[in-house]
Gaussian input, Z-matrix of N, CA and C with variables (Angstrom, degrees):
# hf/3-21g

backbone

0 1
 N
 C     1     B1
 C     2     B2     1     A1
 N     3     B3     2     A2     1     D1
 C     4     B4     3     A3     2     D2
 C     5     B5     4     A4     3     D3
 N     6     B6     5     A5     4     D4
 C     7     B7     6     A6     5     D5
 C     8     B8     7     A7     6     D6
 N     9     B9     8     A8     7     D7
 C    10    B10     9     A9     8     D8
 C    11    B11    10    A10     9     D9
 N    12    B12    11    A11    10    D10
 C    13    B13    12    A12    11    D11
 C    14    B14    13    A13    12    D12
 N    15    B15    14    A14    13    D13
 C    16    B16    15    A15    14    D14
 C    17    B17    16    A16    15    D15
 N    18    B18    17    A17    16    D16
 C    19    B19    18    A18    17    D17
 C    20    B20    19    A19    18    D18
 N    21    B21    20    A20    19    D19
 C    22    B22    21    A21    20    D20
 C    23    B23    22    A22    21    D21
 N    24    B24    23    A23    22    D22
 C    25    B25    24    A24    23    D23
 C    26    B26    25    A25    24    D24
 N    27    B27    26    A26    25    D25
 C    28    B28    27    A27    26    D26
 C    29    B29    28    A28    27    D27
 N    30    B30    29    A29    28    D28
 C    31    B31    30    A30    29    D29
 C    32    B32    31    A31    30    D30
 N    33    B33    32    A32    31    D31
 C    34    B34    33    A33    32    D32
 C    35    B35    34    A34    33    D33
 N    36    B36    35    A35    34    D34
 C    37    B37    36    A36    35    D35
 C    38    B38    37    A37    36    D36
 N    39    B39    38    A38    37    D37
 C    40    B40    39    A39    38    D38
 C    41    B41    40    A40    39    D39
 N    42    B42    41    A41    40    D40
 C    43    B43    42    A42    41    D41
 C    44    B44    43    A43    42    D42
 N    45    B45    44    A44    43    D43
 C    46    B46    45    A45    44    D44
 C    47    B47    46    A46    45    D45
 N    48    B48    47    A47    46    D46
 C    49    B49    48    A48    47    D47
 C    50    B50    49    A49    48    D48
 N    51    B51    50    A50    49    D49
 C    52    B52    51    A51    50    D50
 C    53    B53    52    A52    51    D51
 N    54    B54    53    A53    52    D52
 C    55    B55    54    A54    53    D53
 C    56    B56    55    A55    54    D54
 N    57    B57    56    A56    55    D55
 C    58    B58    57    A57    56    D56
 C    59    B59    58    A58    57    D57
 N    60    B60    59    A59    58    D58
 C    61    B61    60    A60    59    D59
 C    62    B62    61    A61    60    D60
 N    63    B63    62    A62    61    D61
 C    64    B64    63    A63    62    D62
 C    65    B65    64    A64    63    D63
 N    66    B66    65    A65    64    D64
 C    67    B67    66    A66    65    D65
 C    68    B68    67    A67    66    D66
 N    69    B69    68    A68    67    D67
 C    70    B70    69    A69    68    D68
 C    71    B71    70    A70    69    D69
 N    72    B72    71    A71    70    D70
 C    73    B73    72    A72    71    D71
 C    74    B74    73    A73    72    D72
 N    75    B75    74    A74    73    D73
 C    76    B76    75    A75    74    D74
 C    77    B77    76    A76    75    D75
 N    78    B78    77    A77    76    D76
 C    79    B79    78    A78    77    D77
 C    80    B80    79    A79    78    D78
 N    81    B81    80    A80    79    D79
 C    82    B82    81    A81    80    D80
 C    83    B83    82    A82    81    D81
 N    84    B84    83    A83    82    D82
 C    85    B85    84    A84    83    D83
 C    86    B86    85    A85    84    D84
 N    87    B87    86    A86    85    D85
 C    88    B88    87    A87    86    D86
 C    89    B89    88    A88    87    D87
 N    90    B90    89    A89    88    D88
 C    91    B91    90    A90    89    D89
 C    92    B92    91    A91    90    D90
 N    93    B93    92    A92    91    D91
 C    94    B94    93    A93    92    D92
 C    95    B95    94    A94    93    D93
 N    96    B96    95    A95    94    D94
 C    97    B97    96    A96    95    D95
 C    98    B98    97    A97    96    D96
 N    99    B99    98    A98    97    D97
 C   100   B100    99    A99    98    D98
 C   101   B101   100   A100    99    D99
 N   102   B102   101   A101   100   D100
 C   103   B103   102   A102   101   D101
 C   104   B104   103   A103   102   D102
 N   105   B105   104   A104   103   D103
 C   106   B106   105   A105   104   D104
 C   107   B107   106   A106   105   D105
 N   108   B108   107   A107   106   D106
 C   109   B109   108   A108   107   D107
 C   110   B110   109   A109   108   D108
 N   111   B111   110   A110   109   D109
 C   112   B112   111   A111   110   D110
 C   113   B113   112   A112   111   D111
 N   114   B114   113   A113   112   D112
 C   115   B115   114   A114   113   D113
 C   116   B116   115   A115   114   D114
 N   117   B117   116   A116   115   D115
 C   118   B118   117   A117   116   D116
 C   119   B119   118   A118   117   D117
 N   120   B120   119   A119   118   D118
 C   121   B121   120   A120   119   D119
 C   122   B122   121   A121   120   D120
 N   123   B123   122   A122   121   D121
 C   124   B124   123   A123   122   D122
 C   125   B125   124   A124   123   D123
 N   126   B126   125   A125   124   D124
 C   127   B127   126   A126   125   D125
 C   128   B128   127   A127   126   D126
 N   129   B129   128   A128   127   D127
 C   130   B130   129   A129   128   D128
 C   131   B131   130   A130   129   D129
 N   132   B132   131   A131   130   D130
 C   133   B133   132   A132   131   D131
 C   134   B134   133   A133   132   D132
 N   135   B135   134   A134   133   D133
 C   136   B136   135   A135   134   D134
 C   137   B137   136   A136   135   D135
 N   138   B138   137   A137   136   D136
 C   139   B139   138   A138   137   D137
 C   140   B140   139   A139   138   D138
 N   141   B141   140   A140   139   D139
 C   142   B142   141   A141   140   D140
 C   143   B143   142   A142   141   D141
 N   144   B144   143   A143   142   D142
 C   145   B145   144   A144   143   D143
 C   146   B146   145   A145   144   D144
 N   147   B147   146   A146   145   D145
 C   148   B148   147   A147   146   D146
 C   149   B149   148   A148   147   D147
 N   150   B150   149   A149   148   D148
 C   151   B151   150   A150   149   D149
 C   152   B152   151   A151   150   D150
 N   153   B153   152   A152   151   D151
 C   154   B154   153   A153   152   D152
 C   155   B155   154   A154   153   D153
 N   156   B156   155   A155   154   D154
 C   157   B157   156   A156   155   D155
 C   158   B158   157   A157   156   D156
 N   159   B159   158   A158   157   D157
 C   160   B160   159   A159   158   D158
 C   161   B161   160   A160   159   D159
 N   162   B162   161   A161   160   D160
 C   163   B163   162   A162   161   D161
 C   164   B164   163   A163   162   D162
 N   165   B165   164   A164   163   D163
 C   166   B166   165   A165   164   D164
 C   167   B167   166   A166   165   D165
 N   168   B168   167   A167   166   D166
 C   169   B169   168   A168   167   D167
 C   170   B170   169   A169   168   D168
 N   171   B171   170   A170   169   D169
 C   172   B172   171   A171   170   D170
 C   173   B173   172   A172   171   D171
 N   174   B174   173   A173   172   D172
 C   175   B175   174   A174   173   D173
 C   176   B176   175   A175   174   D174
 N   177   B177   176   A176   175   D175
 C   178   B178   177   A177   176   D176
 C   179   B179   178   A178   177   D177
 N   180   B180   179   A179   178   D178
 C   181   B181   180   A180   179   D179
 C   182   B182   181   A181   180   D180
 N   183   B183   182   A182   181   D181
 C   184   B184   183   A183   182   D182
 C   185   B185   184   A184   183   D183
 N   186   B186   185   A185   184   D184
 C   187   B187   186   A186   185   D185
 C   188   B188   187   A187   186   D186
 N   189   B189   188   A188   187   D187
 C   190   B190   189   A189   188   D188
 C   191   B191   190   A190   189   D189
 N   192   B192   191   A191   190   D190
 C   193   B193   192   A192   191   D191
 C   194   B194   193   A193   192   D192
 N   195   B195   194   A194   193   D193
 C   196   B196   195   A195   194   D194
 C   197   B197   196   A196   195   D195
 N   198   B198   197   A197   196   D196
 C   199   B199   198   A198   197   D197
 C   200   B200   199   A199   198   D198
 N   201   B201   200   A200   199   D199
 C   202   B202   201   A201   200   D200
 C   203   B203   202   A202   201   D201
 N   204   B204   203   A203   202   D202
 C   205   B205   204   A204   203   D203
 C   206   B206   205   A205   204   D204
 N   207   B207   206   A206   205   D205
 C   208   B208   207   A207   206   D206
 C   209   B209   208   A208   207   D207

   B1=1.4532
   B2=1.5291
   B3=1.3220
   B4=1.4588
   B5=1.5290
   B6=1.3117
   B7=1.4617
   B8=1.5243
   B9=1.3307
   B10=1.4581
   B11=1.5234
   B12=1.3140
   B13=1.4680
   B14=1.5232
   B15=1.3198
   B16=1.4665
   B17=1.5238
   B18=1.3460
   B19=1.4645
   B20=1.5291
   B21=1.3135
   B22=1.4606
   B23=1.5227
   B24=1.3139
   B25=1.4661
   B26=1.5304
   B27=1.3368
   B28=1.4738
   B29=1.5228
   B30=1.3292
   B31=1.4664
   B32=1.5280
   B33=1.3251
   B34=1.4680
   B35=1.5181
   B36=1.3341
   B37=1.4652
   B38=1.5302
   B39=1.3355
   B40=1.4644
   B41=1.5298
   B42=1.3218
   B43=1.4642
   B44=1.5264
   B45=1.3271
   B46=1.4653
   B47=1.5310
   B48=1.3242
   B49=1.4517
   B50=1.5300
   B51=1.3202
   B52=1.4629
   B53=1.5306
   B54=1.3437
   B55=1.4660
   B56=1.5278
   B57=1.3328
   B58=1.4606
   B59=1.5251
   B60=1.3224
   B61=1.4624
   B62=1.5317
   B63=1.3112
   B64=1.4596
   B65=1.5240
   B66=1.3162
   B67=1.4606
   B68=1.5291
   B69=1.3322
   B70=1.4677
   B71=1.5255
   B72=1.3314
   B73=1.4649
   B74=1.5176
   B75=1.3363
   B76=1.4688
   B77=1.5300
   B78=1.3189
   B79=1.4684
   B80=1.5204
   B81=1.3227
   B82=1.4673
   B83=1.5271
   B84=1.3323
   B85=1.4653
   B86=1.5244
   B87=1.3232
   B88=1.4565
   B89=1.5139
   B90=1.3377
   B91=1.4648
   B92=1.5210
   B93=1.3186
   B94=1.4603
   B95=1.5295
   B96=1.3142
   B97=1.4678
   B98=1.5309
   B99=1.3526
   B100=1.4718
   B101=1.5332
   B102=1.3309
   B103=1.4703
   B104=1.5212
   B105=1.3378
   B106=1.4609
   B107=1.5245
   B108=1.3316
   B109=1.4664
   B110=1.5225
   B111=1.3146
   B112=1.4630
   B113=1.5310
   B114=1.3288
   B115=1.4610
   B116=1.5325
   B117=1.3173
   B118=1.4622
   B119=1.5275
   B120=1.3100
   B121=1.4605
   B122=1.5294
   B123=1.3248
   B124=1.4562
   B125=1.5256
   B126=1.3236
   B127=1.4636
   B128=1.5264
   B129=1.3048
   B130=1.4587
   B131=1.5106
   B132=1.3311
   B133=1.4679
   B134=1.5194
   B135=1.3379
   B136=1.4589
   B137=1.5179
   B138=1.3282
   B139=1.4565
   B140=1.5186
   B141=1.3121
   B142=1.4653
   B143=1.5254
   B144=1.3246
   B145=1.4674
   B146=1.5320
   B147=1.3393
   B148=1.4633
   B149=1.5213
   B150=1.3305
   B151=1.4643
   B152=1.5226
   B153=1.3331
   B154=1.4591
   B155=1.5282
   B156=1.3318
   B157=1.4683
   B158=1.5288
   B159=1.3252
   B160=1.4657
   B161=1.5249
   B162=1.3168
   B163=1.4663
   B164=1.5205
   B165=1.3268
   B166=1.4697
   B167=1.5171
   B168=1.3135
   B169=1.4611
   B170=1.5289
   B171=1.3351
   B172=1.4685
   B173=1.5309
   B174=1.3397
   B175=1.4710
   B176=1.5324
   B177=1.3204
   B178=1.4623
   B179=1.5227
   B180=1.3328
   B181=1.4558
   B182=1.5250
   B183=1.3386
   B184=1.4624
   B185=1.5261
   B186=1.3313
   B187=1.4732
   B188=1.5189
   B189=1.3186
   B190=1.4599
   B191=1.5257
   B192=1.3256
   B193=1.4660
   B194=1.5152
   B195=1.3391
   B196=1.4589
   B197=1.5206
   B198=1.3318
   B199=1.4566
   B200=1.5211
   B201=1.3206
   B202=1.4736
   B203=1.5202
   B204=1.3508
   B205=1.4633
   B206=1.5133
   B207=1.3365
   B208=1.4657
   B209=1.4970
   A1=108.47
   A2=116.41
   A3=118.54
   A4=111.37
   A5=115.17
   A6=122.52
   A7=111.89
   A8=117.78
   A9=121.22
   A10=110.63
   A11=117.79
   A12=121.99
   A13=110.18
   A14=117.45
   A15=120.38
   A16=111.03
   A17=116.31
   A18=119.65
   A19=110.41
   A20=117.33
   A21=120.74
   A22=110.44
   A23=116.66
   A24=120.83
   A25=111.87
   A26=116.23
   A27=120.69
   A28=109.84
   A29=116.73
   A30=120.84
   A31=110.19
   A32=116.71
   A33=120.56
   A34=111.61
   A35=116.46
   A36=119.69
   A37=110.75
   A38=117.10
   A39=120.60
   A40=110.74
   A41=117.23
   A42=120.51
   A43=109.89
   A44=116.61
   A45=121.50
   A46=110.56
   A47=115.62
   A48=121.68
   A49=111.78
   A50=117.07
   A51=122.02
   A52=113.44
   A53=116.07
   A54=121.70
   A55=111.74
   A56=115.36
   A57=123.20
   A58=108.31
   A59=116.62
   A60=121.00
   A61=110.32
   A62=115.44
   A63=120.89
   A64=110.19
   A65=116.69
   A66=120.48
   A67=110.55
   A68=117.26
   A69=121.29
   A70=110.24
   A71=115.72
   A72=119.88
   A73=111.53
   A74=116.76
   A75=119.25
   A76=110.33
   A77=116.82
   A78=120.56
   A79=111.25
   A80=116.56
   A81=120.97
   A82=110.88
   A83=116.53
   A84=120.43
   A85=112.34
   A86=117.09
   A87=119.79
   A88=113.61
   A89=116.17
   A90=121.19
   A91=108.33
   A92=115.73
   A93=119.50
   A94=109.81
   A95=115.01
   A96=120.12
   A97=111.74
   A98=119.52
   A99=118.93
   A100=112.77
   A101=116.63
   A102=119.75
   A103=110.16
   A104=116.65
   A105=120.53
   A106=110.14
   A107=116.75
   A108=120.25
   A109=110.90
   A110=116.53
   A111=120.98
   A112=111.15
   A113=116.66
   A114=120.40
   A115=111.59
   A116=117.20
   A117=119.87
   A118=111.15
   A119=116.51
   A120=120.36
   A121=111.04
   A122=115.84
   A123=121.57
   A124=107.90
   A125=116.61
   A126=122.07
   A127=113.11
   A128=118.38
   A129=121.24
   A130=112.41
   A131=117.45
   A132=121.70
   A133=113.20
   A134=117.89
   A135=120.16
   A136=109.04
   A137=116.33
   A138=120.67
   A139=106.62
   A140=117.04
   A141=120.50
   A142=111.30
   A143=117.91
   A144=121.12
   A145=110.37
   A146=117.42
   A147=120.81
   A148=110.96
   A149=116.54
   A150=120.28
   A151=110.38
   A152=116.64
   A153=121.33
   A154=110.68
   A155=117.16
   A156=121.31
   A157=110.32
   A158=116.33
   A159=121.85
   A160=111.02
   A161=115.96
   A162=120.06
   A163=111.86
   A164=117.50
   A165=120.00
   A166=110.69
   A167=117.31
   A168=121.90
   A169=111.78
   A170=116.23
   A171=120.62
   A172=113.44
   A173=116.94
   A174=121.43
   A175=111.94
   A176=115.67
   A177=122.66
   A178=106.84
   A179=117.15
   A180=121.13
   A181=108.65
   A182=116.87
   A183=121.95
   A184=112.09
   A185=117.60
   A186=120.04
   A187=111.47
   A188=116.91
   A189=119.91
   A190=110.75
   A191=116.99
   A192=121.30
   A193=111.06
   A194=116.64
   A195=120.06
   A196=112.71
   A197=116.67
   A198=119.22
   A199=113.63
   A200=116.73
   A201=122.75
   A202=112.14
   A203=113.99
   A204=119.80
   A205=113.48
   A206=116.67
   A207=118.53
   A208=111.86
   D1=133.94
   D2=-176.70
   D3=-77.83
   D4=164.32
   D5=-175.50
   D6=-60.06
   D7=-43.10
   D8=-179.71
   D9=-61.00
   D10=-44.52
   D11=-178.73
   D12=-65.38
   D13=-40.02
   D14=178.52
   D15=-63.47
   D16=-41.87
   D17=177.60
   D18=-64.67
   D19=-42.03
   D20=178.07
   D21=-58.63
   D22=-44.50
   D23=179.45
   D24=-62.30
   D25=-40.76
   D26=178.70
   D27=-63.52
   D28=-45.60
   D29=-179.88
   D30=-64.31
   D31=-46.87
   D32=-179.56
   D33=-57.92
   D34=-45.11
   D35=-179.45
   D36=-65.69
   D37=-43.26
   D38=-179.90
   D39=-64.76
   D40=-37.82
   D41=177.42
   D42=-63.93
   D43=-44.43
   D44=178.61
   D45=-61.27
   D46=-48.63
   D47=-176.95
   D48=-62.89
   D49=-37.10
   D50=-177.31
   D51=-97.12
   D52=4.02
   D53=-179.93
   D54=53.68
   D55=49.53
   D56=-179.01
   D57=-110.42
   D58=135.86
   D59=178.18
   D60=-96.94
   D61=166.97
   D62=175.72
   D63=-63.59
   D64=-35.26
   D65=177.07
   D66=-64.90
   D67=-40.09
   D68=175.42
   D69=-57.73
   D70=-46.17
   D71=-179.29
   D72=-62.89
   D73=-41.12
   D74=-179.35
   D75=-61.89
   D76=-38.15
   D77=178.94
   D78=-68.36
   D79=-42.62
   D80=-179.74
   D81=-63.70
   D82=-39.76
   D83=-178.70
   D84=-83.99
   D85=-11.92
   D86=179.44
   D87=71.90
   D88=33.02
   D89=177.59
   D90=-122.12
   D91=161.88
   D92=178.72
   D93=-69.03
   D94=160.02
   D95=178.38
   D96=-59.66
   D97=-45.96
   D98=177.85
   D99=-60.83
   D100=-36.83
   D101=177.25
   D102=-65.59
   D103=-39.90
   D104=178.61
   D105=-61.41
   D106=-44.04
   D107=178.78
   D108=-60.48
   D109=-40.92
   D110=179.03
   D111=-64.02
   D112=-43.19
   D113=179.94
   D114=-67.37
   D115=-35.00
   D116=177.94
   D117=-71.42
   D118=-28.50
   D119=178.35
   D120=-74.26
   D121=-36.76
   D122=179.23
   D123=-126.88
   D124=87.70
   D125=-170.73
   D126=-63.85
   D127=-17.01
   D128=176.60
   D129=-70.63
   D130=-11.22
   D131=179.53
   D132=-81.44
   D133=-7.45
   D134=177.31
   D135=-69.08
   D136=131.99
   D137=170.08
   D138=-71.93
   D139=158.44
   D140=-177.39
   D141=-57.78
   D142=-42.96
   D143=179.27
   D144=-63.10
   D145=-40.44
   D146=178.10
   D147=-64.47
   D148=-41.91
   D149=178.29
   D150=-62.70
   D151=-38.95
   D152=178.54
   D153=-63.47
   D154=-47.02
   D155=179.20
   D156=-63.21
   D157=-45.47
   D158=179.26
   D159=-57.85
   D160=-49.14
   D161=-178.33
   D162=-64.96
   D163=-41.35
   D164=177.21
   D165=-62.39
   D166=-43.63
   D167=-177.77
   D168=-65.59
   D169=-36.79
   D170=-177.14
   D171=-98.49
   D172=5.10
   D173=-179.17
   D174=58.85
   D175=47.00
   D176=176.27
   D177=-109.65
   D178=139.48
   D179=176.01
   D180=-70.83
   D181=118.88
   D182=-176.11
   D183=-60.20
   D184=-43.94
   D185=-179.10
   D186=-62.22
   D187=-42.96
   D188=178.08
   D189=-66.06
   D190=-39.01
   D191=179.71
   D192=-62.75
   D193=-42.32
   D194=-177.12
   D195=-74.46
   D196=-37.74
   D197=-174.31
   D198=-104.27
   D199=-30.93
   D200=-176.27
   D201=47.74
   D202=50.00
   D203=179.28
   D204=-79.95
   D205=-13.19
   D206=-175.17
   D207=-81.67

């Protein structure tokens, strides 16, 4: 499984677990909904600050999200 797909799965599960919508994420990150959809489709497009905010909001470990060494 490629890195992008693994990140997508982590985000999807965290969103489900925390009952967070894509619209919620777009508001938290301060980006438009279409931009949020694009970033979720290609997780490498997240800026480091956006990834940090996303991970904090969804209770994901940022280091694991970025490297997925586990």
